[in-house]
C-alpha positions, 0 to 999 in steps of 0.5 A: 257674580262669577256664576252670573258671568258664566250664565249658570246657577248653583244647580249647575255646579257639580263640585266646589273647591276651596282652597288657600290659607284663609280658607281653614277658618271654619267661619269662612267654610261655613259661610261659603257652604251656606251660600250654595246648594245642597246638590254641590259635592265637596271633593273628598279630604286628603289634600291640604288647602295650604299645599293643593296650588303647589301640588296642581302645579307639579301635576301639570309639570309631569303632564308636560314631561310626559308628553315631551318624551312622548312626542320625542318617541313618536316624531320624525327625527329632525336636526340629527344629520350632523351625525353623518359627517363627524370626524374622528379626531372630533369624536375622540378629542371633544368633551362635549357629549352633543359635539360628539354625536353631532347634535345641538344642545337640548336635542330630543330623545329621538335625536340622541338616539338616531344620532347614535345609531348611525355613528355607531353603524359607521364606526362599529369595531367589527368593520376593522381589518386590522389590530390597529383599526380595531383599537381606534374603532373601540375608542371611538365607539366607546366614547359614542356610547358614553356621549348617548348614556350621559345625554339620555340620563340627563334627559330622563332626570330632568324634573319639572317643579310646581310652585305656588308663588304665594302672597303671604307664603309659597310652596312647591311641589314635584312628582317623582315615580308617580307620587307627589312630593313636597319640597321641605323648606330648609330654614337655618338647620331645620327642615319644615314640610310647610309653606314658607313666608313670601318675605325678603329682608335687606340690611344696610350691609346688603345682606339678604334673607328670605323666609322665616329668617326674614320675617323673625327680624322684620320687627327689628328691621321694618324699613328692610323687610318686604311683605306681599310683594305679589301684589306689586307684580307688573305694576313697574314701580320700584321698591325702595329699601336704604336708598336703593330701588329694587323692582318687584320682579327681583324681589319675587326672584329671591323667593323663587331662588330660595324654592329652587335651592330647597328643591335642589338640596331636597332632590340632590340634582339641578332643577331648571324647569318649572310651573308656577301658578297665578291667580286666574285674574292676574292681567298680562303684565303681572304674568310676564313680571312672573316669568321674568322673576323666574328667569332672573332666579335661574328657572324656566317658567315652561308654563304659568298656571291658573291657580284654580285649574291647579287646585282642580288638578290636586283634587283629581277633578281632571280625571272626571268621565264626561263634564262637569262645572267646578266652582273654585273659591280661592281665599289666600292671604293676599288674593280672593277669586272665584272661578267657574271652571268647565271640565270635559275629558280632562281638559280645562276651560275657565268660564269666568273668574270674579274677585278682588286681587287685593282682598285676603287674609292679610286684610282680615288680620289687619281688621282684627288689629285695628279692632283689638287696637281700638278696643284696648283705647276705650 
């Protein structure tokens, strides 16, 4: 259906990407390959299908971070005019580096450097005409230099987290010094490098568990455990747990909070920004609900990225020279979609997407359970 909507045939496809948890099932891979022509080349092995979407989001985050720095270095300075009028008392007494330099919070690197340069030129110790003035200007320049180094360190160290917020499991990755780092999941006293269950549980006392801990207690607390909340995103229908109502965005936020805390524990620094992946066929309400969940979790989702595009990035298909047509078969636990993407010198365009948003590995599990139940009852 996706090929038909894109007005393409099998022979037009240059590469196929298969991602998602269910894609690891041999028969699923075999069926997909058999449906397509021999002209299709499978991307090189080496990227775990379970992490490919999170890795792609991390790559996108690194690209965005690099563009921000490049733009900051090339743009004309703006918002730094306050630096000319900074008073000596403010520079000496303030503890806020932004206030010392006379710039707005969140100022870009070029603004920090420009404000610093103007103030240092004005208050440099070489301008002193007496010993007392030398002492004062030395103290002023010291505070100015400290403010500059503090802000530049904060700017350079900020990292953008890539998040695959999945139906049955979630994962995160980040790019550090050009290398991909999978964010481990911290469960009890262990650290595991694998996606963790997208499961949240409440007990009657209001205690909350997320991930493997929530999954383990689910048999004993079925009415307080929430599965597959991604399928409910954007429908504005609250979830009732022990006579309390929770919006799906809040439940997803709890999963994102765990990812944020795991990342901060692993990196030993605060994480504020992220790129979150969503199915290509998510509508506006579902995308907005995802952004709202990130905000509740204390994260700024600077980009929502289509999952098939993220997977393509993970396999390095953005490095293809010229033009290519890619088919992405994404079969996760909760959704199944097929997307046709046009790649042209590193730019991606989703030509068509088709597939149900409520079909995936979960449904296969349910069918197997029903089949076994009927078999045992015979």
